[in-house]
C-alpha distance (Angstrom), angle and dihedral (degrees) to the residues before:
residue distance angle dihedral
M1 . . .
K2 3.75 . .
I3 3.73 116.8 .
E4 3.79 103.3 163.2
F5 3.80 121.4 106.3
P6 2.92 154.6 -138.5
C7 3.77 100.8 69.4
P8 3.80 119.2 -163.3
V9 3.83 86.9 -108.3
A10 3.74 123.5 59.4
L11 3.86 118.5 -123.2
D12 3.80 93.2 -118.8
E13 3.79 90.3 54.1
M14 3.87 94.4 54.3
S15 3.83 121.9 95.5
P16 3.83 108.5 -97.0
I17 3.76 115.5 -122.5
E18 3.80 135.4 167.2
N19 3.88 109.1 -62.5
G20 3.71 93.3 4.7
S21 3.75 144.9 -23.4
F22 3.80 138.7 -59.9
C23 3.87 122.3 -122.0
T24 3.77 111.1 -145.1
H25 3.79 89.4 -173.6
C26 3.89 91.3 60.3
S27 3.74 98.3 21.6
R28 3.88 87.6 -129.9
E29 3.78 136.0 127.4
V30 3.82 113.3 -115.8
I31 3.74 109.7 -150.2
N32 3.82 119.4 -155.9
T33 3.87 108.9 -141.9
D34 3.71 95.4 -171.2
G35 3.81 107.9 138.4
M36 3.79 92.6 21.2
S37 3.83 120.7 118.0
T38 3.66 121.8 -121.6
E39 3.91 91.0 -105.4
E40 3.77 88.7 54.0
V41 3.73 92.7 51.6
K42 3.79 91.4 50.6
K43 3.88 90.3 48.7
L44 3.74 89.4 50.3
A45 3.81 91.3 49.3
R46 3.83 91.8 51.4
N47 3.82 93.3 48.4
N48 3.91 102.3 40.6
S49 3.82 110.8 43.8
G50 3.78 93.0 166.9
L51 3.87 99.1 58.2
C52 3.73 134.5 99.4
V53 3.69 118.1 -138.1
S54 3.80 131.6 -143.3
S55 3.80 109.5 -160.9
S56 3.71 136.3 174.4
S57 3.80 117.6 -113.5
S58 3.82 89.4 -114.1
Q59 3.75 91.8 62.5
V60 3.82 92.7 45.8
L61 3.81 89.1 50.7
D62 3.85 92.8 46.0
L63 3.81 90.4 49.9
S64 3.85 93.3 46.3
Y65 3.80 90.3 46.2
S66 3.84 90.3 53.2
I67 3.84 89.5 52.1
R68 3.72 92.3 46.7
K69 3.84 89.8 47.4
F70 3.76 91.9 51.0
A71 3.86 91.3 46.5
L72 3.83 90.5 50.2
S73 3.83 90.2 50.3
V74 3.87 91.6 50.8
L75 3.77 89.0 47.1
I76 3.77 94.2 51.3
I77 3.84 91.8 45.9
F78 3.77 92.7 47.8
G79 3.78 94.0 43.0
S80 3.77 92.4 49.7
S81 3.80 89.9 51.6
L82 3.82 90.4 46.9
F83 3.79 92.5 52.7
K84 3.70 91.8 46.2
F85 3.72 90.6 51.9
A86 3.84 92.4 45.9
D87 3.81 90.3 47.4
A88 3.86 90.1 50.2
Q89 3.83 91.3 48.5
L90 3.94 90.5 47.5
K91 3.76 90.7 48.2
K92 3.68 91.8 50.7
E93 3.79 93.0 51.4
I94 3.77 92.6 46.1
D95 3.81 89.8 49.5
S96 3.92 88.9 50.4
V97 3.67 94.0 51.9
Q98 3.84 90.7 46.1
N99 3.69 87.1 51.3
E100 3.80 93.1 52.0
L101 3.82 90.5 46.5
T102 3.72 92.9 50.9
Q103 3.73 91.1 53.7
E104 3.92 118.4 83.1
V105 3.76 108.6 -56.2
S106 3.80 90.1 -168.6
I107 3.83 128.7 32.9
G108 3.86 89.2 -159.4
R109 3.63 140.4 -84.4
I110 3.70 131.8 -55.7
Q111 3.85 122.6 -149.4
V112 3.79 118.3 -158.4
I113 3.82 115.0 -164.8
L114 3.69 123.6 -167.2
V115 3.73 110.7 -151.3
D116 3.80 136.9 177.7
Q117 3.76 127.4 -125.2
H118 3.96 88.2 -83.5
G119 3.73 93.2 53.9
D120 3.78 93.6 -107.6
V121 3.81 119.2 139.0
I122 3.80 114.5 -99.2
E123 3.79 103.2 -126.6
T124 3.83 103.2 -169.8
R125 3.85 142.2 41.8
G126 3.79 97.8 9.7
E127 3.88 119.8 136.1
V128 3.84 126.9 -171.6
Q129 3.78 129.7 -167.7
I130 3.79 127.1 177.7
E131 3.86 126.4 -154.3
L132 3.87 117.7 -151.1
P133 3.74 124.9 -147.0
N134 3.82 90.5 -99.2
G135 3.84 92.2 54.8
K136 3.78 95.9 -103.5
L137 3.87 115.4 139.8
L138 3.67 124.4 -140.4
N139 3.86 127.0 -161.5
P140 3.82 107.9 -147.2
E141 3.83 118.2 -137.8
R142 3.77 114.3 -107.8
T143 3.81 108.8 -135.6
E144 3.80 132.2 -156.8
D145 3.86 92.1 -92.6
H146 3.83 87.9 59.9
T147 3.80 94.3 -110.0
F148 3.76 127.8 123.0
W149 3.91 122.6 -122.8
V150 3.82 129.9 -173.6
E151 3.81 135.8 170.1
M152 3.74 115.1 -120.6
P153 3.85 120.5 -143.3
A154 3.86 116.2 -119.8
Y155 3.79 91.1 -118.0
V156 3.80 93.6 70.4
K157 3.82 93.7 66.2
N158 3.86 110.6 130.9
K159 3.83 89.0 4.2
T160 3.76 130.9 112.0
I161 3.79 124.1 -104.7
V162 3.75 127.9 -172.3
I163 3.82 119.9 -131.1
T164 3.88 115.9 -162.1
A165 3.88 117.4 -170.3
E166 3.80 123.8 -175.8
Y167 3.79 129.0 -168.1
M168 3.76 127.0 173.0
G169 3.92 91.8 -18.8
R170 3.70 92.9 -48.6
R171 3.83 117.4 116.1
K172 3.77 132.1 -162.7
T173 3.80 127.8 -174.3
R174 3.70 128.5 -159.3
T175 3.78 136.1 178.8
L176 3.68 125.0 -139.1
V177 3.79 132.6 -174.9
V178 3.91 106.4 -142.8
S179 3.80 105.9 -141.5
G180 3.80 108.4 147.0
L181 3.76 115.8 93.7
G182 3.73 112.1 -145.8
E183 3.83 93.2 -4.9
A184 3.84 128.5 128.3
I185 3.80 104.0 -124.5
A186 3.78 117.8 -158.3
E187 3.77 122.6 -155.7
E188 3.75 123.5 -173.4
I189 3.79 122.6 -158.4
S190 3.72 117.7 -171.8
F191 3.88 129.1 -146.9
K192 3.77 125.2 -175.2
V193 3.80 103.2 -120.2
K194 3.78 122.3 -160.6
K195 3.78 120.1 -141.2
S196 3.82 88.9 -120.9
E197 3.93 90.1 58.5
I198 3.79 90.7 53.4
Y199 3.80 90.0 59.0
F200 3.70 97.5 34.0
R201 3.78 93.7 109.6
T202 3.71 93.7 50.6
W203 3.77 93.9 47.8
G204 3.84 93.7 43.0
C205 3.86 95.1 46.1
P206 3.78 107.8 42.2
S207 3.80 116.6 -172.2
F208 3.67 121.0 -124.5
């Protein structure tokens, strides 16, 4: 069925026949669908693939309006389904994050103690750094009792962390598997301290 116009021959120049005209240029019957309903036009199109059609503008508008209405309905239905799917996915992700947050944020605290060869706590110049399994570095807080404390995130349970301690230019590294949930883990790292190093600050900074 051919709906496009203009035809090379005007309608009033075609030979009149029953229900329309005959185009000698195309050797086709041109059916006038004025007075037909949209359904009748559709039926005619299905049953007569070799016809040309002359339609009033109201029929064309009615047909295009029906197509637009159908397309809009499909868009609304598809859009609603898409938004419902997106909402479901978003809710699933939010629930997953909330579930992770409700789990243990901290596995507990680790205490690192720097001691000398006699087991006494080194009170000055020590530094400690902890490397987590993901490569992140933590700098433990030094407390008044000269030990180092840091909170361990829950994900490190049963994983290995690396503790690095430094004192007077000397460095020691120790690995530790964090296994205790909610426990305070104490780790001692020993350095051999010379007597001269103990009094270094007194000698280096005389009082006047």
